[in-house]
C-alpha positions in Angstrom: -23.5 97.9 -9.5 -25.3 95.1 -10.9 -27.8 93.4 -8.4 -26.0 89.7 -7.2 -28.7 87.5 -5.8 -28.2 83.9 -3.9 -30.3 81.0 -3.8 -28.4 78.2 -1.8 -29.2 74.6 -2.1 -28.0 71.5 -1.2 -26.4 73.4 2.2 -24.4 70.1 3.4 -22.1 70.7 0.4 -19.6 72.8 0.5 -21.4 75.6 2.6 -18.5 76.8 3.5 -17.3 77.9 0.6 -20.4 79.3 -0.6 -21.1 81.6 1.8 -17.5 82.9 1.9 -18.3 83.4 -1.7 -21.2 85.4 -0.9 -19.9 87.2 1.4 -16.6 88.6 -0.8 -18.6 89.2 -3.9 -20.7 91.5 -1.7 -24.6 90.0 -2.7 -27.5 91.7 -1.9 -29.9 89.2 -1.0 -30.1 85.6 -0.1 -32.6 83.0 0.3 -32.2 79.3 1.4 -34.3 76.0 1.6 -32.7 75.8 5.3 -34.3 77.2 8.5 -31.2 78.3 9.7 -31.4 81.9 7.8 -29.6 83.8 11.3 -26.5 81.7 10.2 -26.0 82.8 6.6 -27.2 86.0 7.4 -24.4 86.5 10.1 -21.6 84.7 7.6 -22.3 86.6 4.7 -23.3 90.0 6.3 -26.4 89.6 3.8 -30.2 89.5 5.1 -30.9 85.6 4.2 -34.6 84.5 3.6 -35.9 80.9 4.2 -37.6 80.3 1.1 -38.9 76.3 1.3 -39.1 74.2 -1.5 -42.5 73.5 -3.2 -44.0 71.6 -5.8 -45.0 71.9 -9.4 -48.4 72.2 -9.8 -49.0 71.6 -13.7 -47.1 68.0 -12.9 -50.0 67.4 -10.5 -52.8 68.5 -12.2 -55.0 65.6 -13.2 -54.2 63.1 -10.2 -56.0 60.0 -10.0 -58.7 59.1 -6.9 -57.5 55.0 -7.3 -55.4 54.7 -4.5 -54.2 50.6 -4.8 -50.9 51.1 -2.6 -51.3 51.6 1.1 -47.9 52.9 1.7 -45.2 54.0 -0.2 -41.3 55.2 -0.3 -39.1 55.7 -3.0 -35.4 57.5 -2.9 -31.8 56.7 -0.8 -31.8 55.1 2.6 -29.2 57.6 3.9 -27.0 60.5 2.8 -23.7 59.6 4.2 -21.8 62.6 3.6 -19.8 63.9 6.8 -22.0 67.1 6.5 -25.1 65.7 5.6 -26.2 64.8 9.3 -29.3 62.3 8.2 -30.5 59.9 10.7 -30.3 56.3 10.1 -34.8 56.0 10.2 -35.7 55.3 6.7 -33.2 52.0 6.9 -35.2 51.1 9.8 -38.2 51.8 8.4 -37.5 49.3 6.1 -36.3 46.7 8.2 -40.0 46.8 10.2 -41.7 45.7 6.6 -38.9 43.7 5.2 -36.2 40.9 6.3 -33.5 42.5 4.8 -29.6 42.0 3.6 -27.0 45.0 3.0 -29.8 47.2 2.9 -32.0 45.5 0.5 -35.7 44.7 1.1 -35.7 40.6 0.6 -39.0 39.5 1.4 -42.1 41.5 3.5 -42.9 40.3 7.5 -45.6 38.4 8.4 -47.0 40.9 10.3 -47.3 43.3 6.9 -48.4 40.7 5.0 -51.7 42.2 4.2 -50.2 45.8 3.4 -49.4 46.8 0.0 -46.1 48.3 0.0 -44.1 50.3 -2.4 -40.5 50.2 -1.5 -37.8 51.5 -4.1 -34.8 52.0 -1.8 -31.4 53.0 -2.9 -28.6 51.2 -0.2 -26.4 53.2 1.5 -23.0 51.7 0.1 -21.3 50.5 -2.9 -21.5 46.6 -1.5 -25.4 47.2 -1.5 -26.0 48.4 -4.5 -23.7 45.7 -6.1 -25.8 42.9 -4.1 -29.1 44.4 -5.1 -28.1 44.4 -9.0 -27.3 40.4 -8.8 -30.4 39.9 -6.8 -32.6 41.6 -9.7 -33.7 44.7 -6.7 -32.3 47.3 -7.9 -33.5 51.2 -6.8 -35.8 51.7 -10.2 -35.5 55.5 -11.1 -38.8 56.8 -11.8 -39.8 59.4 -14.6 -41.5 62.6 -13.7 -44.5 60.8 -15.3 -43.9 57.7 -13.2 -42.7 59.3 -10.1 -46.2 61.6 -9.5 -48.1 57.9 -11.0 -46.8 56.4 -8.4 -47.2 59.4 -5.5 -51.2 59.9 -6.5 -51.4 56.0 -6.3 -50.2 56.0 -2.7 -52.9 56.3 0.2 -49.5 57.0 2.7 -46.8 58.4 1.4 -43.7 58.1 3.9 -41.5 61.4 4.0 -38.6 61.8 6.1 -36.2 65.2 6.6 -33.4 65.1 4.4 -30.2 66.0 5.0 -29.4 69.0 7.8 -33.0 68.4 8.5 -34.3 70.3 5.0 -38.2 69.9 4.6 -37.9 68.2 0.9 -40.0 69.0 -2.3 -41.6 65.4 -1.7 -43.7 66.8 1.1 -45.4 69.5 -0.9 -45.6 66.8 -3.6 -47.6 64.1 -1.8 -50.1 66.3 0.0 -50.7 67.3 -3.9 -51.0 63.9 -4.8 -53.6 63.0 -2.1 -51.2 60.7 -0.2 -51.1 61.2 3.4 -47.7 62.5 4.6 -46.1 60.2 7.3 -43.4 61.4 8.8 -41.4 61.3 12.5 -41.4 63.7 14.9 -39.4 67.0 14.7 -40.4 71.2 15.4 -39.3 71.9 11.9 -42.6 71.5 10.3 -44.0 74.0 11.8 -41.7 76.5 10.1 -44.2 75.4 6.8 -47.1 73.6 8.1 -49.9 73.8 10.4 -49.8 70.1 12.8 -53.2 68.7 11.0 -51.9 68.1 7.4 -49.4 65.4 8.1 -49.1 62.8 10.7 -46.1 61.8 13.1 -44.4 59.2 14.9 -41.3 58.6 17.3 -38.1 58.7 16.3 -37.7 54.5 18.3 -40.5 53.6 15.8 -42.5 52.6 18.7 -45.8 53.6 17.4 -44.8 52.8 13.6 -47.0 50.3 13.2 -50.0 51.5 15.6 -49.7 54.3 13.4 -50.0 52.9 10.1 -53.0 49.9 11.0 -54.9 53.1 12.4 -54.7 55.4 9.1 -55.5 52.6 7.2 -58.3 51.7 8.4 -59.7 54.6 9.5 -60.5 56.2 6.3 -62.5 59.8 7.5 -59.8 60.5 9.8 -56.9 60.1 7.2 -59.3 61.1 4.3 -59.9 64.6 6.4 -56.1 65.2 7.1 -55.4 64.7 3.3 -58.3 66.8 2.5 -56.6 69.6 4.6 -52.9 69.3 3.1 -54.0 69.3 -0.5 -56.3 72.8 -0.2 -53.2 73.9 1.4 -50.5 73.3 -0.7 -52.7 74.5 -3.9 -53.0 77.4 -2.0 -49.5 78.4 -0.2 -47.1 75.9 -1.6 -46.5 75.9 -5.4 -43.5 77.5 -7.4 -45.9 80.0 -8.8 -45.6 81.2 -5.1 -42.6 81.0 -4.3 -40.9 83.0 -7.4 -43.8 85.4 -6.5 -42.9 85.7 -2.8 -38.5 86.0 -4.0 -39.8 88.5 -6.8 -41.4 90.9 -4.5 -38.2 90.5 -1.7 -35.6 91.1 -4.2 -37.8 94.4 -5.3 -38.4 95.3 -2.0 -34.5 94.6 -1.1 -33.3 96.6 -4.1 -35.9 99.4 -3.7 -34.3 100.2 0.3 
């Protein structure tokens, strides 16, 4: 007789076991960061709600206006979990910017000499991670403060879909920091964002360089997008907003 609420996270790991547990224990309501709520509802016989990630507004309360990095990325290059279904687009972007060896960026390519790039990536496999350590090019684990500072200092931040097409917290955090969200083409963003708060590039990267150059030279265009995105996330996508909707849905479910 105790109400049971489920929140799915990392839906690409042990998903069947999680859904079975929820179904067999007769949960009242479920929440997922993944867009395919119909699948989870049918698998568990309870109502699942799409509950996107968000950002912590307190962390971005004093962002700097000084943007001294043109474009940035930080994170793992590709999740190779068999259920992750994540593309290699981050790897291909890195290879576009740098001369590389075993997922390690060695030197920036000449065509990007005039662009200041922050690139902090984790190779996909153990050999790459070992070589990066030997070469002194290891991924730097950023603490919360340094992570926010890096976002706030960057004009354009590369955001790509996480495993299973999840839209990660970084989309919201980038917008809150005043960095323009640059991401690959996908219909999934429309589940959360209007089209005028981010910029997409083609999955084959055929227009990637042109878009980056346009955004860096056309400050007015970039700033309009950034300003709309900034206002939107503070209005609709803080964790305070998410928790409020979470509690309201729970109360509504338990009353019915």
